[in-house]
C-alpha positions, 0 to 999 in steps of 0.5 A, spaced: 744 128 393 751 124 393 753 127 387 751 134 389 756 133 395 761 131 391 761 137 386 760 142 392 767 139 395 770 139 389 768 146 388 770 148 395 777 145 394 778 149 388 777 156 391 782 155 397 787 160 396 794 158 400 798 164 402 805 164 403 808 165 410 809 172 413 815 173 416 819 179 419 816 186 419 809 183 415 808 178 420 808 184 426 804 188 422 799 182 421 799 181 428 797 188 430 792 188 425 789 181 428 790 184 435 785 190 433 780 185 430 780 181 436 779 187 440 773 190 436 770 183 436 771 183 444 774 176 443 779 176 449 779 179 456 784 181 461 782 179 468 786 183 474 787 179 480 789 182 487 788 180 494 787 187 497 786 194 494 792 198 497 796 204 494 801 200 491 796 195 488 792 200 485 798 204 482 801 198 479 794 196 476 793 203 473 799 204 470 798 197 467 791 199 464 794 205 461 800 202 458 795 197 455 790 202 452 796 206 449 796 200 444 789 199 443 786 195 448 779 198 450 777 199 457 772 194 457 777 189 456 779 189 463 775 186 469 778 187 476 777 182 481 779 185 488 778 179 494 778 185 499 783 181 503 778 175 504 782 168 502 775 165 500 773 170 496 780 170 492 778 163 491 771 164 488 774 170 484 779 165 480 773 160 479 769 166 476 775 168 472 776 161 469 769 160 467 770 166 462 770 164 455 773 170 453 779 170 458 785 171 454 790 173 459 790 174 467 794 179 471 796 178 478 798 183 483 802 181 489 805 174 492 798 172 495 794 173 488 799 170 484 801 164 488 793 162 489 792 163 481 798 158 480 795 153 485 788 153 482 791 152 475 796 147 477 792 141 474 788 145 468 790 142 461 790 149 458 791 154 463 790 162 461 797 165 460 799 169 467 803 176 468 805 177 475 807 184 478 810 185 485 812 178 487 819 178 491 822 171 489 817 167 484 822 161 484 822 160 491 815 161 491 814 155 486 811 160 481 816 159 476 822 154 475 827 159 473 827 167 471 830 166 464 824 161 462 818 159 467 817 152 464 809 154 465 804 159 463 807 164 468 811 170 466 812 177 470 816 182 474 820 181 480 820 185 486 826 188 488 828 188 495 829 195 498 836 196 501 834 197 509 841 200 511 840 206 505 833 207 508 835 208 515 841 212 513 836 217 509 832 217 516 838 219 520 840 224 515 833 228 516 832 226 523 839 226 526 836 225 533 832 218 532 833 214 538 827 209 538 823 206 532 817 202 532 817 197 526 809 195 524 808 189 520 803 184 518 802 177 521 801 173 514 806 175 510 811 170 506 817 175 507 816 178 513 821 175 517 827 177 512 824 184 512 824 185 519 831 182 520 834 187 515 831 193 518 833 190 525 840 190 523 840 197 519 838 200 526 842 196 531 848 199 527 847 206 530 844 203 537 837 205 535 832 202 540 827 198 536 821 194 537 816 191 532 809 190 532 805 185 528 798 187 526 793 181 526 787 184 523 787 190 519 780 192 522 784 193 529 790 196 526 790 203 528 787 201 535 793 196 536 798 201 534 795 207 538 796 202 544 803 201 543 805 208 542 801 210 549 805 204 552 812 206 550 815 212 547 817 212 540 820 218 536 819 214 529 815 209 526 817 205 520 811 201 516 813 195 512 809 194 505 804 190 507 796 190 505 793 191 512 798 197 514 797 200 507 789 200 507 790 204 514 795 208 512 792 215 513 789 213 520 796 211 522 799 217 519 794 222 523 796 218 529 803 219 528 802 227 527 797 227 533 803 224 537 809 228 533 812 222 531 815 221 524 812 216 520 816 213 514 813 208 509 817 203 505 813 204 499 812 210 495 805 209 493 803 211 500 805 218 500 799 221 498 795 217 504 799 221 509 806 219 511 811 224 512 817 220 508 816 214 503 822 210 501 822 205 495 822 203 488 816 207 483 810 202 483 808 205 476 814 201 473 812 194 475 805 196 471 808 198 465 813 193 465 808 187 466 803 191 461 809 190 455 810 183 457 802 182 456 802 186 450 808 181 447 803 175 449 797 178 446 799 182 440 806 178 438 803 171 440 809 170 444 808 164 450 809 166 457 815 161 458 819 165 452 819 171 456 824 172 461 822 175 468 823 183 468 826 187 474 826 194 476 832 198 473 830 205 476 833 208 482 830 208 489 826 214 491 825 218 497 818 222 497 817 227 502 810 230 504 812 237 506 805 239 510 805 232 514 812 232 515 811 239 519 806 236 523 810 230 525 816 234 527 821 234 521 825 240 518 827 238 511 834 241 510 834 245 503 840 242 501 837 235 501 836 234 494 844 235 493 846 231 499 842 225 498 844 222 491 841 215 492 834 218 491 830 222 487 826 227 491 819 228 490 814 233 495 807 231 495 801 236 498 797 233 503 791 235 498 792 228 494 790 224 500 784 221 499 
């Protein structure tokens, strides 16, 4: 028996063929073919983690999936984890995700989901690579070490801060007689105070009376806003891009239409849910750039720390919902596209509301 084992090992050794190392274009082609083989055999899965489903997070997720699918990633390779605004469910989702043997990459959307995933995987020996999108300051949030190299298993797309002064200038151009503004924001948001201060500074420049309203519970958001609108007269309402507000966007817009108050959202994805105006960056670009980073990791076998943090390079955009604007007492100037060169103007129909 020992002799048989000896001859078998010798025979096996002779049959071993050593191939020269692949370089340049050949290596890229091999990696793409290997990626397709892995995809067909379903060796890995891309898990998408979000704290809550909002117009912004859904828009980012869809553009991420569509971009990945163009490179051959199958639809059933994506598994979505939506914590529905519940911190305990978010932790449980991360646990379930990490138990998946086929997990190849995690895509997190927003500050809350990304920070929770970072804290949970801090002590893991071999954590899965993670690409994030929509995080305002990943260095200050202690998610990465530096924007050029994360020094960990993270990379992603950093959210760019909107110029509040520019936003208020556009609002005043469309509605010159704006005098009293209600700013609606959420209680448990990391950068809420900075957003509020920037908005207050921009409004005070024109001596516009301003009041802020903090939403503590998304189930009671509409009731809280109605109570505030009944107690004091406002002509405009500005929402900051926070989860509790975005989930109730259609109901808040209906309330503003009922009272003839102009509503302006600080994110472009909400335009289909009802506000007359929406100002911000294209959310789809976050998903596209994040997908390109993810494909670099999956196809080209790059390490997350080798990929610098991406930024949005497109212009800010002003979206106008024409039908809702009329209900909220706005007359859109016909020359607006020529006069406002800081934004691209889009007109959305109310039929898009879901």
